[in-house]
Structure formats: C-alpha cells, structure tokens
N, C-alpha and C positions, 0 to 999 in steps of 0.2 A: 204536544203534537201527536195526533192519533196514528199517523202512518209515516214512519221514518224510513227514508230511502236507504237501501243498502249502501249507496254511495256516501251517505252521511256517517257510515260506520267508522271511517278512518279517523275523523276528528275525535270521535268518542274513544276509539281504541288508543290513539296516541296520547290522549290525556289520562287514561286510566292505567294502562300497562299492568293489568293484574297477573298474578301467577297463573301459569297454564296447567301445571301438573301438581299433584299433591307432593308433600315433602317425602312421603314414604309410599310410592306407588306399588301396587300389588298386581303385576301382570297376570292376565287371565291365562290359565293353563290351556294348552291346545287339547282337543279331543279329535276322534276320528271323524272325517267327513265322508259319509256314505250316501250314495244316491242323491247328490246335490240337485236341488231344483233348478231347472233351466228358465232363465228370464227371457221373455219374449216381448217384442214390440206390440203395443196394444192391438194393432190391426192384424197381427198374426194369430191372435187368440180367437177361439171359437166363441160364439155368443154365450153358450153355457159357461165357458171359462171366464168371460168378462163378467157375467152376472154373479158368479161365485166370488170373484174378487170384490165387487162392489158390496155384496152382502157381508163379506168379512170386514171391510172397512167400517160399515155401519155397525157391525157387531162390536168392534172396538169402542165405539161411542156409547155402547150400553154395558161395558165391562168396567168394573171399579178400578180407579187409579191405584197404582202401586208406587209412584215416584216420591210421594211425601212432599211434593211441591204445592204450596198454597195456590188455590184456584184451579188446579188440575183436577178435574172431576172424574174423568174416565181415561181409559188406556190410549185413546187417540190423543187426548190432551197431554198425556205424559211426554210424548215425543216432541210435541211443540214446545212444551215448557222447558225441557232440557236444552233444546236448541236456543230458546230465548235467553236462558240464564248464561249460556256459554258463548253467546254471540260475540262479545268483545275479544274472544280468544281464537276464533275459528275461521276468520276471513282474512285474506291477504297474508296468509302464513303458509309455511311449507306443508303443514298437516291438514290444510283445508279439505282437499279432495278425499283424503283417507279418513278424516273425522266423519265427513258426510257419508262415506262408504259404510262406516260402522253404524251410523244412525239408520240408514235405509235398511241395512241387513237386520238390525234389531227390530225394526218395524215389520219387516217381512217375517221374521221369526214369530212375532206376536200374532200376526195374521194366521200363520200356519198352526201354531201350538195352542192358541187360545180361542180361535174362531173357526177352526176346521178347514181353512183354505188349503188346497192341495198343490197349487202351482207355485211358480216363482214370482217375485215382484216384477210386474210389467214396467216397461219404459215407453216414453213417447219420443220418437225420433223426429223432432221438430224440423230438422234440416230437410226432411222430405217435403215439408209444407211451405218453407220460406220462399218468398218471391222477391229476391233482391233487386230485380230489374223493374219491379212494380211496387215500390215501398208503401203506397197507401192502400194496397189491396187487402180487403177483409177476407178474401178467399183463402188466405193462409191459415185461418183458424178452422181446422177440419171438423166437419160435423160428426165424423165417426169417432173422434176423441171428445170433442167439446159440444156434442150434440144435445138435443132436448130430451132424448129418451130416458126412461126410468133407470136404465142401467148404463148411462153415459155420465160424463163429468159436468155436463151443463155448459152453458155459454156465457155470454157477457152479462155484466150487471146492469141494473137500471141506470139511465143517464143521470149523472150528478156533476155539477161544476165545482171543482175544488176551490177552496178559499186560498188566498195567498199564504196564509199560515200553514195550511195543509200541503202546499206545493212550493216549498222554499227554493227549489232548484228550477222552478218554472218549466217543468216538463210539459211539453205540448203534445197534442194529438190523441189524448184520451177519448175513448168513445163510450165509457160506462162509468163505473165508480160505485154503484149501489148494489143491492142484493141480487144474487143469482136466482132467477125465477123458474128455471127448468133443469132437467137432469136429476141425478140421484141425490143432490145435496141442497135441496131447496129448504127454506126456513122451517117448514113443517116436519122435515126429516133430519135436519143437521144444524147444529149450533156450534159456533166458534166460542168456546167458553173461556179460553185463556187469552191473556193480552189486555191492552189498555182499552179496547173497544169491543167487548164481547157482544155477540149477536149473530147476525146472518153471515154467510160466506159472501164475500164481495169480489167482483172482478172489474177490471178497467182496461180493456184491450187497447194497446197502442200499436197500430199496424207498422209504423215506420221503424219502431224499435225491433219488433219481432222479425220483420223481413230483412233487416240489416244484421241483427245480432245472431240470427239462426242460419245465416248464410253457410252453405256447405263448404265454401272456401275457408271459412274460419275453423271448421272441424278439421279440414285437411292441414291447415297451418299447425294445429295442435298435434296432429299425428306425426308431423314432420319434425317435431322437437327432438334434439339429440340426447337429452338426459332428463331425469326427473325434475331437477331444479328449474330448468327452462319450461318444462311442461306445467309445473305448478304455478309459475309466474304467468304463463300465457293464458291459462284457463280463466283467470280473473282479470288480468291486465291491470288497468289503473281505474280509480274511482271517478269516472267521468262518462257522461253520455256521448261524448265526442269520439270515443274509442270503442267500437263494437267489441263485445266479448261474449262467448257462448253462454257463460254462466248467467249473464243478464238477460238472455233471450226469453226464457220462461218466466223469470221473476218480473221483469218490467214490460215485456211484450204482453203478458197476461194480466199482471197486477197493476201496472201503471202507477198512478199517484195514490189512488184510494183503495185499490184491491188488496186482498189478503196476501197474495203472492208478492206484492211490492213492499211489504213491511219487513224491515231488516230482521228483526228478532223473531217475528211470529209467522213467517211465510209457511211453515209446516201446518198452519191452520187450514190451508187449502189442500185437500187430498191429492190434487194434481202435483204438488211439490215432489211427491215420491216418484212419480213418473218422470218428472223433469230431472231430478238428481239421479234417478236410475239411468237415464240416458248419459249424463255426464260420467257416471261410473262405467257404463259400457264403453265409452270412448277411452277412458283410462285403461280398461281391460284390453281393448283392441290395441292400444299403443304398447302395452306390456307384451302382448303376444309377438311383437316384431323382434324382440330380443329377450325372451323370457328369463334366461339364466341371469342376465345382468339386471333386468328390471324387477325381479323379485327380491333384489338385494341392494336397492339404491333409493335413497331419499335425499332431500335437500330443501332449501328455502328457509325463511326466517322463523324463529320461534315467536317473535313479537311482530305484530302487524306492520307491514311495509318497511321493516327494519333490515333492508337488504345488505347493509354493511355490518350487521351484528351477528349474534349467535344463530347457527343453523340447527335444524332438527337432525336427529340421528336415528339409526335403526332401532335403538332401544328407548327412544322418546316415547312417553306413555300418555295416552288419552283415556278418558272414561266417560260413561254416560250415567253416572250416579247409580240409582237403584235399578235402572233399566238393564244395565249390562256391566260386567266387571271391567277393570282396567285392561287395556291391550296395548302392546307396543306397535309402532309403525311397521316393524318387520312382520308381525303377525297379520297386519291388515293389508299388506301388499298382496297376499295370496288369498284369492277368494275361496280356496279349498283348504285353508290352513287348519281347520278344526275350530278355531275361533270364528271363522266365517265358513259358510258352506253353501255355495251356489255357483252357477256358471251361466254363460251366455251361449 
C-alpha cells in the first residue's frame, strides 16, 4: 500500500510494540539559549521573510544527508526518514507532542545553521481558515499559504481517483491526489526521495475533514485541558475519522488518501508538515503559558501506543533523533528555551 493512513498506525503499533528508548540513553546537555528566534504565523511574515524561508527549505534539498539512513539523499530527507523509522513509537503516546517539538526544532536549526535562514520556523494557524459551518467549502485552503506563487507552498494535486487498495478506510471527499503543479515545490524544483513512492509532492485536499478538524472550538477544547496527560490524549484523540482532532486537520485535510501529508510515516516529505506541526507546538506553548511553573514540570500518557492502562512517560523519559540530534529528556523538551531548544512564539 503506497499511502498508509495515520489511522492505520494503531494496528501496526499494537502488533509491533518496539522499544522506545535505548538501553543506555545519553541525555543531551543543556546550553545557553541566547536571542531565541521568534516563530510567526506565515501571514505575519513579510514577503522577503517568506522568500528567505522557502529558499532555505530548498537549500536543505541540495545539502548532503548526514542521517546515515538508506535512501535519505539530502538534509530535507533526513528529517522525513527519522520520522518514518520512529513512526511506530511516536503516535498515541505521551511523548507524541514533545517528540514532534524536537523534530521541528531540529529542522529549524538546520535551516538556520546550514542554509542561512535568519528567522524562526513559521507556523500555519489553520483554525483561522476553517469553515465548520460550511464543510464542503474549498475557500478554507488559503491562497496566501497554499497559493501558486514561486514562494508559496502550492495548492492541490492533480485529480486522481484512488483504488480500493489505496483507500482501505474508504475516505471520501478527496479533490486531488496527484502531483502539485504550482508554488515552490513543483516536480522541477522538489522531489520526495524517501518513502515507498518517491517522486513528486502530492496533495489531496479533503474539505470536510479540514473544515471540521481545524475548527477553533477544538483548539479551545485542547487549551481547556487541566493537565498534560489529558492534553496529550486530546490532541490525537482516537484513530477514526468519526472523531475530529486537530492533529488530523493538516494531515488529512491537505493529504487526504493519496497526498504526502496523509502518509503515516512519510508526511514530513511535504514542507507544509513543519508549518502544521509548528502550529500544534504553538498551541502546546500557549497551553503551558497558562500555568508555566506547573507545566514546565509535568508530563504523562502512555509509553506504548494507546496503552492507557500501562506505563506512563516521566520527566526523565528520553527520546532521540539519531544522527540529527542527541538524546533529550521530556523535561528538557518542555521548555522551548532550555538550551536543548531555543525559540519562542
């Protein structure tokens, strides 16, 4: 199957139950965080800032891989490959949001240190665009983010009808599925090298998913959670399209059945992944600000996917990104200016 839904992950994860951390983790030492870059919503950035970001992303695609992972050709591929290999360990677990925080921060660091980007990792606040009262509206896919310009992320893919094998969950409402033909990441400028189906960047907009899963009410529901454990569970909820959750908004609203963003393991093959997860991280950061003293010192949720009656993660639980970044504890990843991380919103 070329495109495996994130919602198919649970069956895989429950069958595999691989170890999450190494037997002898080496937590990354903290360093000083000076002048942390500020992350902005894409539409808050000036045109030169947007252009600089896109140029830096394309620069990563022309910089040699360091991950040592087979089929990862360049530095952009490295981040996708690490996500792909760790997919069975990093969804429907207590460290889901913090693992992805670490990945996005590592990507941001590569943009800045290896490609000369001066700003912070932007985010896309899709709740500004959702139209929950008009679920079939295509107007929720904003042209200033997903537009056709040379320095935009491009729009939908060519129309393609998925086969039953490609669409085992019978997800309906897809409007694309093929190669993206406009924006900065067209086939002549950008190639998805890693994964089971290398080639062009694909998108498959599904309006009803985007408009219901990106509903501002769901963001508020998350911000109202009383503790980290409930926050971690609410951000992903359960693996079904019948229960909207904000994590699925960008993945399946944009990626659908056949799009790169809808692929469980390989969604970071779409550069928009980092704006989507940047927004999820911003929501976590905003939630933390409501009680910073407590929420810089609190984690919870299962070590193993969906194992809510089993072992929980702790502050000294360790995650890593292979050759891309050293091991880090969840305690270190709770603080965006810990020294292991260094950015703000």
